[in-house]
C-alpha positions in Angstrom: 22.5 0.5 17.9 19.9 1.9 20.3 16.7 2.1 18.1 13.3 3.7 18.5 10.9 2.0 16.0 7.9 3.8 14.6 5.3 1.8 12.6 1.6 1.0 12.4 0.3 -1.7 9.9 1.2 -5.3 9.1 3.7 -4.0 6.5 6.0 -2.7 9.4 6.2 -6.0 11.3 9.0 -7.8 9.2 11.2 -4.7 9.7 10.6 -4.7 13.5 11.4 -8.4 13.7 14.5 -7.9 11.6 15.8 -5.0 13.7 15.4 -7.2 16.9 16.8 -10.3 15.2 20.0 -8.4 14.1 20.9 -7.6 17.7 19.9 -3.9 17.9 18.4 -2.7 21.2 14.9 -1.5 20.5 14.3 0.9 23.3 10.7 1.8 22.3 8.1 0.9 19.7 5.8 3.8 18.7 2.6 3.3 16.9 -0.8 5.1 16.3 -3.5 5.1 18.9 -6.3 2.4 18.7 -9.2 3.4 16.5 -12.6 2.0 15.6 -12.7 -0.5 12.8 -15.0 -3.0 11.1 -18.7 -3.1 10.7 -19.4 -2.6 14.4 -16.6 -0.1 14.8 -14.9 -1.9 17.7 -11.8 -0.2 19.0 -8.9 -2.0 17.3 -5.1 -1.8 18.0 -2.6 -1.4 15.1 -1.0 -4.6 13.9 2.4 -3.5 15.3 1.0 -3.5 18.9 0.6 -7.3 19.0 4.1 -7.7 17.4 5.7 -5.4 20.0 4.0 -7.3 22.9 5.1 -10.7 21.4 8.7 -9.5 21.3 8.5 -8.1 24.8 9.2 -4.5 23.7 8.2 -1.2 25.4 5.2 0.4 23.6 3.9 3.9 23.2 0.8 5.1 21.3 1.0 9.0 21.5 -1.7 11.2 19.9 1.1 13.3 18.4 4.9 13.2 18.3 5.5 16.9 18.6 4.3 17.2 22.2 6.6 17.9 25.1 6.0 14.5 26.8 7.1 12.5 23.8 9.9 14.8 22.8 11.3 14.7 26.3 11.0 10.9 26.4 12.9 10.6 23.2 15.7 12.9 24.5 16.0 10.8 27.6 16.3 7.6 25.5 18.9 9.3 23.3 18.6 6.6 20.5 21.3 6.2 17.9 18.6 6.1 15.2 14.9 6.0 14.8 13.4 3.7 12.2 10.1 4.6 10.5 8.1 2.0 8.5 4.6 3.0 7.5 4.0 5.0 10.6 1.4 7.3 8.9 2.2 10.7 10.2 4.7 13.5 9.5 7.3 14.0 12.2 8.1 17.5 13.6 11.6 19.0 12.9 12.5 19.2 16.6 11.9 15.4 16.9 13.8 14.6 13.7 17.0 16.2 15.2 17.2 14.0 18.3 18.7 10.6 17.1 22.4 10.7 16.2 21.9 9.0 12.8 18.5 10.6 12.2 15.2 9.0 11.3 15.6 6.1 8.8 12.5 5.5 6.7 11.7 2.4 4.7 9.6 3.4 1.7 8.1 0.9 -0.7 9.1 2.5 -4.0 12.2 3.4 -6.0 12.3 7.1 -4.9 12.0 9.7 -6.1 9.2 7.8 -8.0 5.9 7.4 -6.1 6.5 9.6 -3.1 3.5 9.9 -0.7 0.9 7.6 0.9 0.1 5.1 -1.9 3.3 4.0 -3.6 2.4 0.3 -3.9 -1.0 0.9 -5.5 0.5 3.6 -7.7 3.2 1.3 -9.1 0.5 -1.1 -10.2 -1.8 1.6 -11.5 1.0 3.1 -13.6 1.8 -0.2 -15.1 5.4 0.0 -13.8 7.5 -3.0 -14.9 9.5 -2.8 -11.7 9.3 -1.1 -8.3 11.3 -1.7 -5.1 12.2 -0.4 -1.6 14.2 2.6 -0.5 15.8 3.5 2.8 16.1 7.2 3.3 16.7 9.9 6.0 13.5 11.8 6.8 13.5 15.5 6.5 10.6 18.0 6.7 9.1 17.1 3.3 7.0 14.1 2.2 9.6 11.4 1.2 12.0 14.1 0.0 15.0 13.2 2.2 18.4 11.8 1.0 18.5 8.1 -0.2 20.5 5.6 1.7 20.0 2.2 -0.1 17.6 0.9 -2.8 16.6 -2.5 -4.1 14.4 -3.2 -7.1 12.0 -6.0 -8.0 9.7 -6.8 -11.0 6.0 -6.2 -10.7 4.2 -9.4 -11.7 1.7 -9.0 -14.6 -1.2 -10.2 -12.3 0.2 -9.2 -8.9 -2.2 -7.4 -6.6 -1.5 -4.9 -3.9 -1.5 -7.5 -1.0 1.0 -9.8 -2.7 3.3 -7.0 -3.9 3.1 -5.3 -0.5 4.1 -8.5 1.3 7.1 -8.9 -0.9 8.2 -5.3 -0.4 7.8 -5.5 3.3 10.2 -8.5 3.4 12.6 -6.7 1.1 12.3 -3.6 3.2 13.3 -5.5 6.4 16.4 -6.9 4.7 17.6 -3.6 3.3 16.9 -1.9 6.6 19.3 -4.1 8.4 21.9 -3.4 5.8 21.3 0.3 6.1 21.7 0.4 9.9 25.0 -1.6 9.6 26.2 0.8 6.9 25.4 3.9 8.9 27.2 2.5 11.9 30.4 1.7 10.0 30.2 4.7 7.6 29.8 2.7 4.4 26.4 4.0 3.6 26.4 7.7 2.5 23.2 9.7 2.0 22.6 10.8 -1.6 20.1 13.6 -2.5 17.1 12.7 -4.6 16.8 13.9 -8.2 13.8 16.2 -7.9 13.3 16.3 -11.7 12.3 12.6 -11.6 9.9 12.9 -8.6 6.3 11.8 -8.8 3.8 12.1 -5.9 1.0 9.7 -5.0 -2.3 10.7 -3.3 -4.4 9.2 -0.6 -6.8 6.6 -1.8 -10.5 7.5 -1.6 -13.6 5.3 -1.7 -14.9 7.1 -4.8 -11.9 6.0 -6.8 -13.3 2.5 -6.9 -16.2 3.5 -9.1 -15.7 1.8 -12.5 -15.6 4.1 -15.6 -16.4 1.7 -18.4 -15.1 4.3 -20.8 -11.5 3.4 -19.6 -9.5 0.8 -21.5 -9.6 -2.8 -20.4 -5.9 -2.7 -19.4 -6.5 0.3 -17.1 -9.5 -1.3 -15.5 -7.5 -4.5 -14.9 -4.7 -2.5 -13.2 -7.2 -0.7 -11.1 -8.7 -4.0 -10.0 -5.3 -5.3 -8.9 -4.2 -2.0 -7.3 -7.4 -1.3 -5.4 -7.5 -4.8 -3.7 -8.6 -4.8 -0.9 -9.5 -1.1 -0.7 -11.2 0.8 -2.0 -12.1 -2.0 -4.4 -13.9 -1.7 -7.7 -17.7 -1.4 -8.0 -20.4 -0.8 -10.6 -24.1 -0.4 -10.6 -26.1 -3.3 -11.9 -29.9 -3.6 -12.0 -30.2 -0.7 -9.6 -27.8 -1.8 -6.9 -24.1 -1.8 -6.2 -22.0 -4.7 -7.4 -18.4 -5.2 -6.2 -16.0 -6.4 -8.9 -13.2 -8.5 -7.4 -11.9 -10.0 -10.7 -11.5 -8.1 -14.0 -9.0 -8.7 -16.8 -8.7 -7.8 -20.5 -10.9 -10.0 -22.7 -10.6 -11.2 -26.2 -11.3 -8.5 -28.8 -14.8 -8.4 -30.3 -16.0 -6.2 -33.2 -18.9 -3.9 -32.5 -19.8 -0.3 -31.6 -21.7 -0.9 -28.3 -21.6 1.8 -25.6 -19.2 1.2 -22.7 -20.8 -1.0 -20.0 -22.9 -3.1 -22.3 -22.6 -6.9 -21.7 -21.5 -8.7 -24.8 -21.4 -12.3 -23.7 -21.8 -14.4 -20.6 -19.9 -17.7 -20.3 -18.0 -19.9 -17.9 -14.9 -17.6 -18.5 -16.7 -14.5 -17.3 -18.9 -11.6 -18.3 -17.5 -9.8 -21.4 -18.2 -6.1 -21.2 -17.6 -3.4 -23.7 -15.2 -0.7 -22.5 -13.3 2.3 -23.8 -11.5 2.3 -27.2 -13.5 -0.7 -28.4 -11.8 -2.9 -25.8 -13.4 -5.8 -23.9 -13.1 -6.4 -20.2 -13.8 -9.8 -18.7 -15.4 -9.7 -15.3 -14.5 -12.9 -13.4 -15.5 -12.5 -9.8 -18.2 -10.3 -8.2 -20.1 -9.7 -4.9 -23.5 -8.4 -4.3 -23.9 -6.1 -1.2 -24.3 -8.2 1.9 -23.4 -11.4 0.0 -20.3 -13.5 -0.4 -17.9 -13.3 -3.3 -18.7 -15.6 -6.2 -17.1 -16.5 -9.5 -18.7 -15.1 -12.6 -20.3 -18.4 -13.8 -22.3 -18.6 -10.5 -23.3 -14.9 -10.9 -24.4 -15.6 -14.5 -26.6 -18.6 -13.5 -28.0 -17.0 -10.4 -28.9 -13.7 -12.0 -29.6 -15.0 -15.5 -27.2 -12.5 -17.1 -27.9 -11.9 -20.8 -26.1 -10.0 -23.5 -27.4 -6.5 -24.0 -27.8 -5.6 -20.3 -25.6 -2.9 -18.9 -23.2 -2.2 -16.0 -23.3 1.4 -15.0 
């Protein structure tokens, strides 16, 4: 097939490599424009840019896909299919209609569950036992198009977003190659989604990382795994922000302390009272401008004592 590939972050690279490796002709790789990133806000290219250059593929970084220039370029290329993997923007209807087989999207969830921009984090936050990848045809909605193929995988009990995302990106690459082959020979038939089962995720925001100690220990542990690396978890301690990189449910302790009160400090971590009488065990932290340290180093360095409070 003649393919135009659209993708932006690291997650998209295995799919791009798989399409090239399976013998398809990638006519063009489309990604987002460079943008400022990091502490010093240096202009930084999306991860897909380096991959496209390494593979010797033509590259475009248009500001928008609905403009005449890009639309005309796509018409001239006349691709059999366009592949979209974490591109990050909606695509206009007039562009969607150009490829013969349409726009094939790789989405990291078992649609119609977890539509939208944060499906990997949402699977962890929801405590899902399994998630997966779906290939689908894009339409004008947000992940509402017909399903092509799906593959499921368990969510590990301590799996964080980076590990789960890496696994799903590899699975997505595999199922994408199968999907393109199935579209070409007619063995893959689009099937409409069941709208009654749909759930929609939202965009992650920095404020979501603020710890509410009134939540259960299980929920806080899921948030810690889901929000790694961004927006992360944080609390206030002794008047300044403290990032919490490690948090898990702790052993039950009797008592009626208010949420956020430190119950004990040991080599295992800092035991903190949270909602429902639960105990959360903080195992790794980071002061602003400092490096990440295990809880035992934090306890010794800050002389943590029971009765103090995280806020």
